[in-house]
Backbone bond lengths (Angstrom), bond angles and torsions (degrees), N, CA, C in turn:
res aa  C-N    CA-C-N  psi(-1)  N-CA   C-N-CA  omega(-1)  CA-C   N-CA-C  phi
1 X - - - 1.438 - - 1.531 110.17 -
2 X 1.323 116.65 -40.15 1.456 119.92 177.96 1.524 110.87 -62.41
3 X 1.297 116.70 -41.47 1.466 120.83 -179.41 1.517 110.45 -66.76
4 X 1.317 118.01 -35.12 1.462 120.85 178.98 1.529 111.84 -67.77
5 X 1.317 117.47 -28.06 1.459 120.80 -178.21 1.525 112.64 -83.08
6 X 1.331 118.31 -20.12 1.458 120.80 -179.12 1.523 110.82 -74.96
7 X 1.310 116.97 139.20 1.469 119.77 179.78 1.532 111.02 -80.97
8 X 1.312 117.74 83.34 1.464 122.18 178.97 1.522 107.52 -93.24
9 X 1.349 115.83 114.83 1.463 120.57 -178.98 1.517 108.47 -124.36
10 X 1.297 115.82 106.88 1.462 120.51 174.88 1.514 108.67 -162.68
11 X 1.327 114.87 170.10 1.461 118.83 -179.81 1.519 110.85 -70.87
12 X 1.328 117.08 -31.16 1.466 120.36 178.78 1.519 109.62 -104.44
13 X 1.328 115.79 58.37 1.462 122.18 -175.14 1.530 111.53 -60.70
14 X 1.324 117.44 -41.60 1.466 120.54 -178.18 1.526 110.73 -66.48
15 X 1.322 117.03 -40.56 1.464 120.26 179.89 1.524 110.90 -65.69
16 X 1.323 116.99 -45.31 1.460 120.68 179.11 1.526 110.68 -63.41
17 X 1.313 116.24 -40.04 1.468 121.07 179.27 1.521 110.26 -63.13
18 X 1.323 117.71 -43.54 1.468 121.10 179.67 1.526 111.27 -64.53
19 X 1.332 118.19 -40.45 1.457 120.16 178.23 1.526 111.39 -66.36
20 X 1.299 116.94 -34.86 1.458 120.21 177.55 1.533 110.96 -67.33
21 X 1.307 117.09 -40.93 1.467 121.01 176.59 1.523 110.51 -62.66
22 X 1.328 117.37 -42.58 1.467 120.91 178.63 1.528 110.48 -63.42
23 X 1.332 117.81 -39.89 1.463 121.22 179.10 1.530 111.33 -64.93
24 X 1.313 116.93 -40.56 1.469 120.11 178.60 1.517 110.69 -65.61
25 X 1.324 117.47 -43.62 1.466 121.19 178.38 1.524 109.90 -62.29
26 X 1.329 117.10 -43.94 1.458 121.37 179.73 1.529 110.83 -61.43
27 X 1.336 117.62 -41.17 1.468 119.87 178.71 1.525 111.13 -65.43
28 X 1.336 117.68 -37.77 1.468 120.26 176.42 1.519 111.11 -62.62
29 X 1.313 117.43 -41.43 1.468 121.23 -179.90 1.522 110.09 -64.99
30 X 1.320 117.42 -45.29 1.467 120.83 -179.94 1.526 111.11 -63.43
31 X 1.325 117.09 -44.91 1.467 120.81 -179.63 1.529 111.25 -64.01
32 X 1.317 117.28 -37.70 1.463 119.40 -179.14 1.521 112.54 -71.53
33 X 1.317 118.26 -15.72 1.464 121.25 179.77 1.525 113.09 -89.15
34 X 1.320 118.18 -5.09 1.462 121.17 178.72 1.526 108.44 -70.07
35 X 1.355 116.65 124.73 1.467 118.86 -177.14 1.536 111.52 -76.21
36 X 1.314 116.05 109.43 1.458 121.47 178.69 1.529 107.43 -135.28
37 X 1.321 115.71 127.25 1.460 117.71 175.43 1.527 109.78 -93.86
38 X 1.313 116.71 176.72 1.460 120.70 -173.79 1.524 112.29 -65.66
39 X 1.326 116.91 -38.43 1.463 119.79 -177.36 1.526 111.19 -68.71
40 X 1.316 116.89 -40.69 1.455 120.21 177.03 1.515 110.84 -62.98
41 X 1.317 116.63 -41.33 1.458 121.06 177.72 1.529 110.79 -64.03
42 X 1.325 116.62 -41.62 1.458 121.19 177.46 1.528 110.97 -60.98
43 X 1.328 116.67 -44.96 1.459 119.76 179.50 1.523 111.46 -63.78
44 X 1.329 117.16 -40.06 1.461 120.23 177.68 1.520 110.52 -62.56
45 X 1.332 116.97 -42.98 1.462 120.53 178.75 1.531 110.24 -63.76
46 X 1.322 116.15 -43.28 1.461 121.54 -177.25 1.519 111.65 -67.94
47 X 1.315 119.04 -41.87 1.455 122.23 -173.39 1.524 113.75 -86.88
48 X 1.328 117.99 -30.48 1.463 120.05 -173.12 1.523 113.55 -119.91
49 X 1.335 116.72 -56.56 1.455 120.09 -168.90 1.526 112.43 -64.04
50 X 1.325 117.92 -51.72 1.465 120.28 -176.85 1.527 113.21 -66.46
51 X 1.335 119.79 -44.52 1.474 117.60 177.27 1.527 113.24 -63.01
52 X 1.323 116.80 -41.37 1.462 119.63 179.41 1.524 110.13 -66.92
53 X 1.323 117.23 -42.00 1.467 120.64 178.42 1.524 110.86 -62.06
54 X 1.314 116.77 -41.14 1.452 120.43 178.83 1.533 110.76 -61.99
55 X 1.320 116.93 -45.06 1.461 120.08 179.11 1.526 111.81 -63.09
56 X 1.316 116.83 -41.74 1.463 120.30 -179.67 1.527 110.52 -65.96
57 X 1.320 117.12 -46.82 1.463 120.69 -178.52 1.530 111.03 -64.55
58 X 1.322 117.08 -42.82 1.464 119.56 179.09 1.529 111.07 -66.80
59 X 1.326 117.69 -36.98 1.463 120.37 177.35 1.520 110.95 -63.68
60 X 1.316 116.91 -45.91 1.459 120.51 178.90 1.521 110.29 -63.49
61 X 1.332 116.44 -40.33 1.458 120.82 178.22 1.525 111.12 -58.99
62 X 1.342 117.18 -48.33 1.460 119.75 -177.65 1.525 112.10 -69.17
63 X 1.313 117.75 -33.20 1.471 120.03 176.07 1.520 109.41 -63.16
64 X 1.337 117.41 -48.24 1.465 120.15 -179.60 1.527 111.70 -67.74
65 X 1.330 116.97 -33.81 1.458 119.85 175.45 1.523 110.31 -63.13
66 X 1.312 117.05 -44.90 1.465 121.91 178.38 1.528 110.68 -62.23
67 X 1.312 116.72 -43.45 1.473 120.68 178.64 1.524 110.68 -62.94
68 X 1.323 117.06 -42.38 1.463 119.58 -178.58 1.531 112.02 -69.00
69 X 1.326 117.20 -33.55 1.465 119.35 177.95 1.523 111.34 -72.15
70 X 1.322 118.22 -35.02 1.458 121.05 178.06 1.522 111.80 -73.64
71 X 1.312 117.04 -31.86 1.456 120.58 -176.09 1.510 114.17 -88.13
72 X 1.307 117.23 1.78 1.461 120.72 -178.36 1.523 110.04 -71.48
73 X 1.319 118.33 129.97 1.469 120.19 177.99 1.530 110.01 -70.10
74 X 1.313 115.66 154.02 1.463 120.79 179.43 1.525 110.19 -66.82
75 X 1.328 115.90 145.16 1.460 120.19 -179.91 1.520 109.12 -71.71
76 X 1.312 115.45 139.26 1.463 120.88 177.45 1.530 108.55 -85.35
77 X 1.322 116.10 139.52 1.452 120.57 178.75 1.527 109.55 -81.50
78 X 1.298 115.36 146.62 1.470 119.89 178.88 1.520 109.32 -69.70
79 X 1.333 115.64 141.67 1.471 120.45 -177.46 1.487 112.86 -83.66
């Protein structure tokens, strides 16, 4: 599905697509072979993933909040 969404434009589109699929599969195999136990994974999530995710989500939230406050139409006065 990821390969179908990428804009691959060439004369050998099928060949390039197949090599990209092989590269993705190879990266999955290599990543799955990294020795990580549950505690190490927990520490990584606790020290890096959650704080970074929180900062990213809060940043996006405040950007959209700012955009929504600026884009609000002026209130109409009652006649």
